[in-house]
Backbone as JSON Lines, residues from 0, in Angstrom:
{"i":0,"aa":"X","n":[5.41,153.33,122.66],"ca":[6.06,153.31,121.35],"c":[7.54,153.62,121.47]}
{"i":1,"aa":"X","n":[7.95,154.22,122.57],"ca":[9.33,154.68,122.68],"c":[10.32,153.53,122.62]}
{"i":2,"aa":"X","n":[9.97,152.4,123.27],"ca":[10.94,151.31,123.36],"c":[11.19,150.66,122.0]}
{"i":3,"aa":"X","n":[10.25,150.82,121.06],"ca":[10.45,150.23,119.74],"c":[11.64,150.89,119.05]}
{"i":4,"aa":"X","n":[11.72,152.21,119.13],"ca":[12.83,152.91,118.51],"c":[14.12,152.58,119.24]}
{"i":5,"aa":"X","n":[14.04,152.37,120.52],"ca":[15.22,151.99,121.29],"c":[15.74,150.64,120.82]}
{"i":6,"aa":"X","n":[14.83,149.72,120.51],"ca":[15.23,148.38,120.1],"c":[15.91,148.39,118.75]}
{"i":7,"aa":"X","n":[15.65,149.41,117.94],"ca":[16.26,149.46,116.61],"c":[17.77,149.55,116.71]}
{"i":8,"aa":"X","n":[18.27,150.15,117.8],"ca":[19.71,150.29,117.94],"c":[20.35,148.96,118.32]}
{"i":9,"aa":"X","n":[19.57,148.05,118.88],"ca":[20.1,146.76,119.26],"c":[20.27,145.89,118.01]}
{"i":10,"aa":"X","n":[21.02,144.8,118.15],"ca":[21.36,143.96,117.0],"c":[20.11,143.44,116.3]}
{"i":11,"aa":"X","n":[19.15,142.92,117.09],"ca":[17.96,142.33,116.48],"c":[16.81,143.32,116.41]}
{"i":12,"aa":"X","n":[17.1,144.59,116.62],"ca":[16.04,145.59,116.67],"c":[15.22,145.66,115.39]}
{"i":13,"aa":"X","n":[15.9,145.63,114.25],"ca":[15.18,145.79,112.99],"c":[14.17,144.68,112.79]}
{"i":14,"aa":"X","n":[14.6,143.44,113.03],"ca":[13.68,142.33,112.82],"c":[12.55,142.38,113.84]}
{"i":15,"aa":"X","n":[12.88,142.84,115.07],"ca":[11.84,142.9,116.1],"c":[10.78,143.93,115.75]}
{"i":16,"aa":"X","n":[11.2,145.1,115.31],"ca":[10.23,146.15,114.97],"c":[9.4,145.74,113.76]}
{"i":17,"aa":"X","n":[10.03,145.07,112.78],"ca":[9.25,144.62,111.63],"c":[8.27,143.53,112.03]}
{"i":18,"aa":"X","n":[8.68,142.71,113.01],"ca":[7.77,141.68,113.52],"c":[6.57,142.34,114.18]}
{"i":19,"aa":"X","n":[6.81,143.4,114.97],"ca":[5.7,144.12,115.61],"c":[4.8,144.73,114.54]}
{"i":20,"aa":"X","n":[5.41,145.3,113.5],"ca":[4.6,145.93,112.45],"c":[3.73,144.89,111.75]}
{"i":21,"aa":"X","n":[4.3,143.7,111.51],"ca":[3.5,142.64,110.89],"c":[2.33,142.27,111.78]}
{"i":22,"aa":"X","n":[2.57,142.15,113.09],"ca":[1.48,141.83,114.01],"c":[0.4,142.9,113.94]}
{"i":23,"aa":"X","n":[0.81,144.17,113.94],"ca":[-0.15,145.27,113.89],"c":[-0.94,145.24,112.59]}
{"i":24,"aa":"X","n":[-0.25,144.98,111.48],"ca":[-0.95,144.93,110.19],"c":[-1.98,143.82,110.18]}
{"i":25,"aa":"X","n":[-1.59,142.65,110.74],"ca":[-2.52,141.52,110.76],"c":[-3.75,141.87,111.61]}
{"i":26,"aa":"X","n":[-3.51,142.55,112.74],"ca":[-4.63,142.96,113.6],"c":[-5.54,143.92,112.85]}
{"i":27,"aa":"X","n":[-4.95,144.87,112.13],"ca":[-5.76,145.85,111.39],"c":[-6.61,145.16,110.33]}
{"i":28,"aa":"X","n":[-6.0,144.22,109.6],"ca":[-6.74,143.49,108.56],"c":[-7.87,142.71,109.19]}
{"i":29,"aa":"X","n":[-7.59,142.08,110.34],"ca":[-8.61,141.29,111.03],"c":[-9.78,142.18,111.44]}
{"i":30,"aa":"X","n":[-9.48,143.35,111.99],"ca":[-10.54,144.26,112.42],"c":[-11.34,144.76,111.23]}
{"i":31,"aa":"X","n":[-10.66,145.06,110.12],"ca":[-11.38,145.52,108.93],"c":[-12.31,144.44,108.41]}
{"i":32,"aa":"X","n":[-11.83,143.19,108.42],"ca":[-12.68,142.09,107.95],"c":[-13.91,141.96,108.85]}
{"i":33,"aa":"X","n":[-13.7,142.11,110.17],"ca":[-14.81,141.98,111.1],"c":[-15.83,143.08,110.85]}
{"i":34,"aa":"X","n":[-15.36,144.31,110.66],"ca":[-16.27,145.42,110.41],"c":[-17.03,145.22,109.1]}
{"i":35,"aa":"X","n":[-16.32,144.74,108.09],"ca":[-16.98,144.52,106.8],"c":[-18.06,143.45,106.95]}
{"i":36,"aa":"X","n":[-17.75,142.41,107.73],"ca":[-18.74,141.35,107.93],"c":[-19.97,141.9,108.64]}
{"i":37,"aa":"X","n":[-19.75,142.73,109.67],"ca":[-20.88,143.31,110.4],"c":[-21.72,144.19,109.49]}
{"i":38,"aa":"X","n":[-21.05,144.98,108.63],"ca":[-21.79,145.85,107.7],"c":[-22.62,145.0,106.75]}
{"i":39,"aa":"X","n":[-22.04,143.9,106.28],"ca":[-22.77,143.03,105.36],"c":[-23.99,142.43,106.05]}
{"i":40,"aa":"X","n":[-23.82,142.02,107.31],"ca":[-24.94,141.45,108.07],"c":[-26.04,142.5,108.24]}
{"i":41,"aa":"X","n":[-25.65,143.73,108.6],"ca":[-26.64,144.8,108.76],"c":[-27.37,145.05,107.44]}
{"i":42,"aa":"X","n":[-26.62,145.04,106.34],"ca":[-27.22,145.28,105.03],"c":[-28.23,144.18,104.71]}
{"i":43,"aa":"X","n":[-27.86,142.92,104.99],"ca":[-28.78,141.81,104.73],"c":[-30.02,141.93,105.6]}
{"i":44,"aa":"X","n":[-29.82,142.33,106.87],"ca":[-30.96,142.48,107.76],"c":[-31.91,143.56,107.21]}
{"i":45,"aa":"X","n":[-31.34,144.64,106.71],"ca":[-32.19,145.7,106.15],"c":[-32.97,145.19,104.95]}
{"i":46,"aa":"X","n":[-32.29,144.42,104.1],"ca":[-32.96,143.93,102.89],"c":[-34.05,142.94,103.24]}
{"i":47,"aa":"X","n":[-33.76,142.02,104.16],"ca":[-34.75,140.99,104.48],"c":[-35.84,141.55,105.39]}
{"i":48,"aa":"X","n":[-35.55,142.71,106.03],"ca":[-36.54,143.28,106.94],"c":[-37.74,143.88,106.22]}
{"i":49,"aa":"X","n":[-37.58,144.17,104.92],"ca":[-38.68,144.82,104.18],"c":[-39.81,143.85,103.91]}
């Protein structure tokens, strides 16, 4: 994480760090969607298993 703050001092640092943040946010959303899908599948399995 240290180099990100270092890049902020450079000319394009701000856009680069925001680009990294966008990538991280997209990854987080993707993981949350995957977990939600798995939970839904487990829930359906429980319901149909009865």
